[in-house]
Backbone as XML, in Angstrom:
<?xml version="1.0"?>
<chain id="A" units="angstrom">
  <residue number="1" name="UNK">
    <atom name="N" x="-70.944" y="23.046" z="65.243"/>
    <atom name="CA" x="-69.433" y="23.064" z="64.939"/>
    <atom name="C" x="-69.128" y="24.481" z="64.560"/>
  </residue>
  <residue number="2" name="UNK">
    <atom name="N" x="-67.986" y="24.822" z="64.840"/>
    <atom name="CA" x="-67.612" y="26.398" z="64.706"/>
    <atom name="C" x="-67.291" y="26.555" z="63.203"/>
  </residue>
  <residue number="3" name="UNK">
    <atom name="N" x="-67.552" y="27.778" z="62.718"/>
    <atom name="CA" x="-67.383" y="28.299" z="61.507"/>
    <atom name="C" x="-66.285" y="29.362" z="61.607"/>
  </residue>
  <residue number="4" name="UNK">
    <atom name="N" x="-65.441" y="29.602" z="60.659"/>
    <atom name="CA" x="-64.508" y="30.639" z="60.693"/>
    <atom name="C" x="-64.316" y="31.354" z="59.324"/>
  </residue>
  <residue number="5" name="UNK">
    <atom name="N" x="-63.964" y="32.552" z="59.235"/>
    <atom name="CA" x="-63.801" y="33.345" z="58.154"/>
    <atom name="C" x="-62.268" y="33.675" z="58.252"/>
  </residue>
  <residue number="6" name="UNK">
    <atom name="N" x="-61.478" y="33.338" z="57.138"/>
    <atom name="CA" x="-60.042" y="33.814" z="57.269"/>
    <atom name="C" x="-59.892" y="34.620" z="56.039"/>
  </residue>
  <residue number="7" name="UNK">
    <atom name="N" x="-58.928" y="35.679" z="56.144"/>
    <atom name="CA" x="-58.406" y="36.431" z="55.148"/>
    <atom name="C" x="-56.859" y="36.304" z="55.283"/>
  </residue>
  <residue number="8" name="UNK">
    <atom name="N" x="-56.390" y="35.708" z="54.341"/>
    <atom name="CA" x="-54.902" y="35.377" z="54.276"/>
    <atom name="C" x="-54.148" y="36.275" z="53.322"/>
  </residue>
  <residue number="9" name="UNK">
    <atom name="N" x="-53.247" y="37.078" z="53.879"/>
    <atom name="CA" x="-52.292" y="38.185" z="53.129"/>
    <atom name="C" x="-51.055" y="37.621" z="52.982"/>
  </residue>
  <residue number="10" name="UNK">
    <atom name="N" x="-50.347" y="38.137" z="51.985"/>
    <atom name="CA" x="-49.025" y="37.967" z="51.496"/>
    <atom name="C" x="-48.860" y="37.518" z="50.301"/>
  </residue>
  <residue number="11" name="UNK">
    <atom name="N" x="-47.740" y="36.829" z="49.783"/>
    <atom name="CA" x="-47.736" y="36.220" z="48.515"/>
    <atom name="C" x="-48.418" y="34.910" z="48.485"/>
  </residue>
  <residue number="12" name="UNK">
    <atom name="N" x="-49.764" y="35.023" z="48.241"/>
    <atom name="CA" x="-50.979" y="33.990" z="48.288"/>
    <atom name="C" x="-51.356" y="33.683" z="47.089"/>
  </residue>
  <residue number="13" name="UNK">
    <atom name="N" x="-51.240" y="34.272" z="46.009"/>
    <atom name="CA" x="-51.757" y="33.911" z="44.754"/>
    <atom name="C" x="-50.670" y="33.541" z="43.762"/>
  </residue>
  <residue number="14" name="UNK">
    <atom name="N" x="-51.025" y="32.534" z="42.999"/>
    <atom name="CA" x="-50.061" y="32.068" z="42.008"/>
    <atom name="C" x="-49.060" y="31.024" z="42.524"/>
  </residue>
  <residue number="15" name="UNK">
    <atom name="N" x="-49.494" y="30.503" z="43.855"/>
    <atom name="CA" x="-48.698" y="29.698" z="44.562"/>
    <atom name="C" x="-49.349" y="28.388" z="44.943"/>
  </residue>
  <residue number="16" name="UNK">
    <atom name="N" x="-50.367" y="28.073" z="44.222"/>
    <atom name="CA" x="-51.341" y="26.762" z="44.578"/>
    <atom name="C" x="-51.837" y="26.840" z="46.194"/>
  </residue>
  <residue number="17" name="UNK">
    <atom name="N" x="-52.135" y="28.109" z="46.463"/>
    <atom name="CA" x="-52.568" y="28.175" z="48.059"/>
    <atom name="C" x="-53.973" y="27.553" z="47.957"/>
  </residue>
  <residue number="18" name="UNK">
    <atom name="N" x="-54.910" y="27.928" z="47.092"/>
    <atom name="CA" x="-56.306" y="27.395" z="46.983"/>
    <atom name="C" x="-56.277" y="25.878" z="46.897"/>
  </residue>
  <residue number="19" name="UNK">
    <atom name="N" x="-55.478" y="25.289" z="45.764"/>
    <atom name="CA" x="-55.555" y="23.953" z="45.726"/>
    <atom name="C" x="-55.082" y="23.123" z="46.885"/>
  </residue>
  <residue number="20" name="UNK">
    <atom name="N" x="-53.992" y="23.641" z="47.520"/>
    <atom name="CA" x="-53.500" y="22.905" z="48.746"/>
    <atom name="C" x="-54.504" y="23.275" z="49.888"/>
  </residue>
  <residue number="21" name="UNK">
    <atom name="N" x="-55.080" y="24.438" z="50.201"/>
    <atom name="CA" x="-55.972" y="24.564" z="51.094"/>
    <atom name="C" x="-57.121" y="23.568" z="50.988"/>
  </residue>
  <residue number="22" name="UNK">
    <atom name="N" x="-57.559" y="23.532" z="49.757"/>
    <atom name="CA" x="-58.648" y="22.541" z="49.624"/>
    <atom name="C" x="-58.299" y="20.966" z="50.259"/>
  </residue>
  <residue number="23" name="UNK">
    <atom name="N" x="-57.032" y="20.532" z="49.771"/>
    <atom name="CA" x="-56.578" y="19.265" z="50.085"/>
    <atom name="C" x="-56.257" y="19.223" z="51.528"/>
  </residue>
  <residue number="24" name="UNK">
    <atom name="N" x="-55.786" y="20.208" z="52.107"/>
    <atom name="CA" x="-55.800" y="20.210" z="53.800"/>
    <atom name="C" x="-56.991" y="20.261" z="54.383"/>
  </residue>
  <residue number="25" name="UNK">
    <atom name="N" x="-57.992" y="20.902" z="53.875"/>
    <atom name="CA" x="-59.316" y="21.102" z="54.444"/>
    <atom name="C" x="-60.112" y="19.855" z="54.330"/>
  </residue>
  <residue number="26" name="UNK">
    <atom name="N" x="-59.914" y="19.185" z="53.086"/>
    <atom name="CA" x="-60.502" y="17.818" z="52.871"/>
    <atom name="C" x="-60.070" y="16.813" z="53.882"/>
  </residue>
  <residue number="27" name="UNK">
    <atom name="N" x="-58.558" y="16.721" z="54.034"/>
    <atom name="CA" x="-58.048" y="15.853" z="54.954"/>
    <atom name="C" x="-58.424" y="16.001" z="56.405"/>
  </residue>
  <residue number="28" name="UNK">
    <atom name="N" x="-58.773" y="17.395" z="56.943"/>
    <atom name="CA" x="-59.339" y="17.529" z="58.085"/>
    <atom name="C" x="-60.895" y="17.482" z="58.283"/>
  </residue>
  <residue number="29" name="UNK">
    <atom name="N" x="-61.504" y="16.958" z="57.250"/>
    <atom name="CA" x="-62.938" y="16.987" z="57.106"/>
    <atom name="C" x="-63.791" y="18.310" z="57.273"/>
  </residue>
  <residue number="30" name="UNK">
    <atom name="N" x="-63.097" y="19.290" z="56.823"/>
    <atom name="CA" x="-63.694" y="20.561" z="56.953"/>
    <atom name="C" x="-64.629" y="20.866" z="55.609"/>
  </residue>
  <residue number="31" name="UNK">
    <atom name="N" x="-65.690" y="21.539" z="55.856"/>
    <atom name="CA" x="-66.555" y="21.869" z="54.685"/>
    <atom name="C" x="-66.532" y="23.510" z="54.642"/>
  </residue>
  <residue number="32" name="UNK">
    <atom name="N" x="-66.768" y="24.039" z="53.310"/>
    <atom name="CA" x="-66.757" y="25.346" z="53.006"/>
    <atom name="C" x="-66.217" y="25.628" z="51.714"/>
  </residue>
  <residue number="33" name="UNK">
    <atom name="N" x="-65.255" y="26.817" z="51.668"/>
    <atom name="CA" x="-64.717" y="27.188" z="50.451"/>
    <atom name="C" x="-63.661" y="28.087" z="50.447"/>
  </residue>
  <residue number="34" name="UNK">
    <atom name="N" x="-62.704" y="28.239" z="49.581"/>
    <atom name="CA" x="-61.570" y="29.179" z="49.526"/>
    <atom name="C" x="-61.657" y="29.739" z="48.123"/>
  </residue>
  <residue number="35" name="UNK">
    <atom name="N" x="-61.313" y="31.132" z="48.101"/>
    <atom name="CA" x="-61.254" y="31.769" z="46.927"/>
    <atom name="C" x="-60.096" y="32.978" z="47.006"/>
  </residue>
  <residue number="36" name="UNK">
    <atom name="N" x="-59.771" y="33.347" z="45.802"/>
    <atom name="CA" x="-58.883" y="34.413" z="45.637"/>
    <atom name="C" x="-59.675" y="35.803" z="45.646"/>
  </residue>
  <residue number="37" name="UNK">
    <atom name="N" x="-59.089" y="36.895" z="46.282"/>
    <atom name="CA" x="-59.820" y="38.081" z="46.299"/>
    <atom name="C" x="-59.132" y="39.080" z="45.155"/>
  </residue>
  <residue number="38" name="UNK">
    <atom name="N" x="-59.950" y="39.988" z="44.826"/>
    <atom name="CA" x="-59.395" y="41.155" z="43.833"/>
    <atom name="C" x="-58.162" y="41.886" z="44.319"/>
  </residue>
  <residue number="39" name="UNK">
    <atom name="N" x="-58.095" y="41.978" z="45.818"/>
    <atom name="CA" x="-57.124" y="42.528" z="46.425"/>
    <atom name="C" x="-55.717" y="41.803" z="46.520"/>
  </residue>
  <residue number="40" name="UNK">
    <atom name="N" x="-55.690" y="40.491" z="46.180"/>
    <atom name="CA" x="-54.577" y="39.763" z="45.971"/>
    <atom name="C" x="-54.431" y="38.726" z="47.309"/>
  </residue>
  <residue number="41" name="UNK">
    <atom name="N" x="-55.411" y="38.719" z="48.103"/>
    <atom name="CA" x="-55.552" y="37.833" z="49.321"/>
    <atom name="C" x="-56.285" y="36.530" z="49.058"/>
  </residue>
  <residue number="42" name="UNK">
    <atom name="N" x="-56.149" y="35.686" z="49.864"/>
    <atom name="CA" x="-56.891" y="34.498" z="49.920"/>
    <atom name="C" x="-57.955" y="34.410" z="50.952"/>
  </residue>
  <residue number="43" name="UNK">
    <atom name="N" x="-59.351" y="34.223" z="50.649"/>
    <atom name="CA" x="-60.325" y="34.229" z="51.610"/>
    <atom name="C" x="-60.870" y="32.743" z="51.787"/>
  </residue>
  <residue number="44" name="UNK">
    <atom name="N" x="-61.170" y="32.388" z="53.150"/>
    <atom name="CA" x="-61.627" y="31.062" z="53.306"/>
    <atom name="C" x="-62.896" y="31.127" z="54.387"/>
  </residue>
  <residue number="45" name="UNK">
    <atom name="N" x="-63.890" y="30.222" z="53.890"/>
    <atom name="CA" x="-65.007" y="30.087" z="55.014"/>
    <atom name="C" x="-64.950" y="28.477" z="55.290"/>
  </residue>
  <residue number="46" name="UNK">
    <atom name="N" x="-64.709" y="28.213" z="56.513"/>
    <atom name="CA" x="-64.719" y="26.657" z="56.938"/>
    <atom name="C" x="-65.448" y="26.323" z="58.103"/>
  </residue>
  <residue number="47" name="UNK">
    <atom name="N" x="-66.131" y="25.160" z="58.125"/>
    <atom name="CA" x="-66.818" y="24.747" z="59.181"/>
    <atom name="C" x="-66.421" y="23.346" z="59.579"/>
  </residue>
  <residue number="48" name="UNK">
    <atom name="N" x="-66.179" y="22.983" z="60.850"/>
    <atom name="CA" x="-65.798" y="21.684" z="61.143"/>
    <atom name="C" x="-65.607" y="21.457" z="62.602"/>
  </residue>
  <residue number="49" name="UNK">
    <atom name="N" x="-64.783" y="20.356" z="62.942"/>
    <atom name="CA" x="-64.487" y="20.151" z="64.322"/>
    <atom name="C" x="-63.406" y="21.426" z="64.941"/>
  </residue>
  <residue number="50" name="UNK">
    <atom name="N" x="-63.692" y="21.604" z="66.186"/>
    <atom name="CA" x="-62.881" y="22.713" z="66.472"/>
    <atom name="C" x="-61.236" y="22.434" z="66.510"/>
  </residue>
  <residue number="51" name="UNK">
    <atom name="N" x="-60.867" y="21.288" z="66.802"/>
    <atom name="CA" x="-59.584" y="20.923" z="66.630"/>
    <atom name="C" x="-59.059" y="21.073" z="65.216"/>
  </residue>
  <residue number="52" name="UNK">
    <atom name="N" x="-59.848" y="20.612" z="64.350"/>
    <atom name="CA" x="-59.471" y="20.613" z="62.711"/>
    <atom name="C" x="-59.472" y="22.112" z="62.341"/>
  </residue>
  <residue number="53" name="UNK">
    <atom name="N" x="-60.364" y="22.955" z="62.884"/>
    <atom name="CA" x="-60.256" y="24.248" z="62.504"/>
    <atom name="C" x="-59.028" y="24.769" z="62.993"/>
  </residue>
  <residue number="54" name="UNK">
    <atom name="N" x="-58.565" y="24.691" z="64.262"/>
    <atom name="CA" x="-57.351" y="25.172" z="64.683"/>
    <atom name="C" x="-56.272" y="24.564" z="63.943"/>
  </residue>
  <residue number="55" name="UNK">
    <atom name="N" x="-56.279" y="23.412" z="63.555"/>
    <atom name="CA" x="-55.023" y="22.894" z="62.500"/>
    <atom name="C" x="-55.226" y="23.744" z="61.251"/>
  </residue>
  <residue number="56" name="UNK">
    <atom name="N" x="-56.161" y="23.936" z="60.745"/>
    <atom name="CA" x="-56.247" y="24.634" z="59.575"/>
    <atom name="C" x="-55.773" y="26.020" z="59.527"/>
  </residue>
  <residue number="57" name="UNK">
    <atom name="N" x="-56.230" y="26.674" z="60.550"/>
    <atom name="CA" x="-55.585" y="28.117" z="60.855"/>
    <atom name="C" x="-53.977" y="28.007" z="61.040"/>
  </residue>
  <residue number="58" name="UNK">
    <atom name="N" x="-53.538" y="27.174" z="61.711"/>
    <atom name="CA" x="-52.104" y="27.164" z="61.959"/>
    <atom name="C" x="-51.410" y="26.739" z="60.419"/>
  </residue>
  <residue number="59" name="UNK">
    <atom name="N" x="-52.085" y="25.722" z="59.725"/>
    <atom name="CA" x="-51.506" y="25.435" z="58.342"/>
    <atom name="C" x="-51.551" y="26.866" z="57.402"/>
  </residue>
  <residue number="60" name="UNK">
    <atom name="N" x="-52.585" y="27.589" z="57.618"/>
    <atom name="CA" x="-52.715" y="28.830" z="56.786"/>
    <atom name="C" x="-51.750" y="29.942" z="57.132"/>
  </residue>
  <residue number="61" name="UNK">
    <atom name="N" x="-51.277" y="29.799" z="58.287"/>
    <atom name="CA" x="-50.238" y="30.874" z="58.708"/>
    <atom name="C" x="-48.906" y="30.441" z="57.897"/>
  </residue>
  <residue number="62" name="UNK">
    <atom name="N" x="-48.642" y="29.299" z="57.285"/>
    <atom name="CA" x="-47.728" y="28.950" z="56.599"/>
    <atom name="C" x="-47.843" y="28.771" z="55.005"/>
  </residue>
  <residue number="63" name="UNK">
    <atom name="N" x="-49.088" y="28.201" z="54.843"/>
    <atom name="CA" x="-49.413" y="27.867" z="53.336"/>
    <atom name="C" x="-48.574" y="26.846" z="52.741"/>
  </residue>
  <residue number="64" name="UNK">
    <atom name="N" x="-48.662" y="26.675" z="51.442"/>
    <atom name="CA" x="-47.774" y="25.838" z="50.535"/>
    <atom name="C" x="-46.549" y="26.351" z="50.463"/>
  </residue>
  <residue number="65" name="UNK">
    <atom name="N" x="-45.590" y="25.507" z="50.004"/>
    <atom name="CA" x="-44.250" y="25.890" z="49.968"/>
    <atom name="C" x="-43.859" y="27.155" z="49.542"/>
  </residue>
  <residue number="66" name="UNK">
    <atom name="N" x="-44.318" y="27.752" z="48.435"/>
    <atom name="CA" x="-44.056" y="28.971" z="47.649"/>
    <atom name="C" x="-44.787" y="30.071" z="48.172"/>
  </residue>
  <residue number="67" name="UNK">
    <atom name="N" x="-45.718" y="29.821" z="49.250"/>
    <atom name="CA" x="-46.364" y="30.992" z="49.628"/>
    <atom name="C" x="-45.436" y="31.747" z="50.742"/>
  </residue>
  <residue number="68" name="UNK">
    <atom name="N" x="-45.771" y="33.086" z="50.871"/>
    <atom name="CA" x="-45.024" y="33.807" z="51.964"/>
    <atom name="C" x="-46.380" y="34.697" z="52.635"/>
  </residue>
  <residue number="69" name="UNK">
    <atom name="N" x="-46.792" y="34.174" z="53.779"/>
    <atom name="CA" x="-47.937" y="34.628" z="54.435"/>
    <atom name="C" x="-47.506" y="35.642" z="55.354"/>
  </residue>
  <residue number="70" name="UNK">
    <atom name="N" x="-48.098" y="36.854" z="55.248"/>
    <atom name="CA" x="-47.681" y="37.973" z="56.109"/>
    <atom name="C" x="-48.620" y="38.066" z="57.295"/>
  </residue>
  <residue number="71" name="UNK">
    <atom name="N" x="-50.117" y="37.596" z="57.215"/>
    <atom name="CA" x="-50.869" y="37.592" z="58.172"/>
    <atom name="C" x="-52.277" y="36.780" z="57.887"/>
  </residue>
  <residue number="72" name="UNK">
    <atom name="N" x="-52.890" y="36.474" z="58.928"/>
    <atom name="CA" x="-54.166" y="35.687" z="58.720"/>
    <atom name="C" x="-55.116" y="36.183" z="59.768"/>
  </residue>
  <residue number="73" name="UNK">
    <atom name="N" x="-56.112" y="37.066" z="59.308"/>
    <atom name="CA" x="-57.174" y="37.479" z="60.120"/>
    <atom name="C" x="-58.283" y="36.437" z="60.242"/>
  </residue>
  <residue number="74" name="UNK">
    <atom name="N" x="-58.527" y="36.295" z="61.505"/>
    <atom name="CA" x="-59.850" y="35.049" z="61.643"/>
    <atom name="C" x="-60.791" y="35.815" z="62.433"/>
  </residue>
  <residue number="75" name="UNK">
    <atom name="N" x="-62.117" y="35.360" z="61.863"/>
    <atom name="CA" x="-63.192" y="35.898" z="62.617"/>
    <atom name="C" x="-64.170" y="34.546" z="62.624"/>
  </residue>
  <residue number="76" name="UNK">
    <atom name="N" x="-64.739" y="34.712" z="63.808"/>
    <atom name="CA" x="-65.664" y="33.470" z="64.122"/>
    <atom name="C" x="-67.082" y="33.943" z="63.734"/>
  </residue>
  <residue number="77" name="UNK">
    <atom name="N" x="-67.748" y="32.937" z="63.140"/>
    <atom name="CA" x="-69.157" y="33.236" z="62.702"/>
    <atom name="C" x="-69.997" y="32.209" z="63.302"/>
  </residue>
  <residue number="78" name="UNK">
    <atom name="N" x="-71.325" y="32.689" z="62.937"/>
    <atom name="CA" x="-72.467" y="31.694" z="63.350"/>
    <atom name="C" x="-72.099" y="30.467" z="62.518"/>
  </residue>
  <residue number="79" name="UNK">
    <atom name="N" x="-72.690" y="29.241" z="62.894"/>
    <atom name="CA" x="-72.395" y="27.984" z="62.224"/>
    <atom name="C" x="-72.969" y="28.186" z="60.883"/>
  </residue>
  <residue number="80" name="UNK">
    <atom name="N" x="-72.291" y="27.755" z="59.784"/>
    <atom name="CA" x="-72.803" y="27.605" z="58.570"/>
    <atom name="C" x="-72.722" y="26.207" z="57.998"/>
  </residue>
  <residue number="81" name="UNK">
    <atom name="N" x="-73.648" y="25.964" z="57.090"/>
    <atom name="CA" x="-73.472" y="24.399" z="56.540"/>
    <atom name="C" x="-73.168" y="24.280" z="55.227"/>
  </residue>
  <residue number="82" name="UNK">
    <atom name="N" x="-72.193" y="23.296" z="54.861"/>
    <atom name="CA" x="-71.853" y="23.157" z="53.501"/>
    <atom name="C" x="-71.859" y="21.622" z="53.157"/>
  </residue>
  <residue number="83" name="UNK">
    <atom name="N" x="-71.815" y="21.326" z="51.859"/>
    <atom name="CA" x="-71.819" y="19.984" z="51.546"/>
    <atom name="C" x="-70.389" y="19.416" z="51.338"/>
  </residue>
  <residue number="84" name="UNK">
    <atom name="N" x="-69.522" y="20.166" z="51.143"/>
    <atom name="CA" x="-68.127" y="20.025" z="50.663"/>
    <atom name="C" x="-67.141" y="21.083" z="51.014"/>
  </residue>
  <residue number="85" name="UNK">
    <atom name="N" x="-65.818" y="20.914" z="50.430"/>
    <atom name="CA" x="-64.942" y="21.974" z="50.663"/>
    <atom name="C" x="-64.631" y="22.299" z="49.227"/>
  </residue>
  <residue number="86" name="UNK">
    <atom name="N" x="-64.914" y="23.362" z="48.646"/>
    <atom name="CA" x="-64.636" y="23.763" z="47.257"/>
    <atom name="C" x="-63.641" y="24.970" z="47.044"/>
  </residue>
  <residue number="87" name="UNK">
    <atom name="N" x="-63.207" y="25.108" z="45.709"/>
    <atom name="CA" x="-62.571" y="26.278" z="45.281"/>
    <atom name="C" x="-63.669" y="27.256" z="44.577"/>
  </residue>
  <residue number="88" name="UNK">
    <atom name="N" x="-63.686" y="28.406" z="45.031"/>
    <atom name="CA" x="-64.676" y="29.140" z="44.397"/>
    <atom name="C" x="-63.924" y="30.265" z="43.522"/>
  </residue>
  <residue number="89" name="UNK">
    <atom name="N" x="-64.485" y="30.334" z="42.332"/>
    <atom name="CA" x="-63.855" y="31.347" z="41.395"/>
    <atom name="C" x="-64.760" y="32.501" z="41.103"/>
  </residue>
  <residue number="90" name="UNK">
    <atom name="N" x="-64.198" y="33.678" z="41.010"/>
    <atom name="CA" x="-65.008" y="34.958" z="40.619"/>
    <atom name="C" x="-65.386" y="35.474" z="41.832"/>
  </residue>
</chain>
């Protein structure tokens, strides 16, 4: 299964991006994590079905209602294994 690393820029903190990303990822049966960065971005590492990954990337370009996404950088990685999809703090 593919693994991707996303860095989502824009107005993406304080708009429930992480919580909504977790809900979307779980609905798509993705595993991994989402977190805020000190730079004000949101970072995601996700593993799952190729079509589900594609759908998640497309969702990330919009985000939740109050988000204003300016860019999404996508990097493909070697497959990683996770038990679930969670919000990481710190």
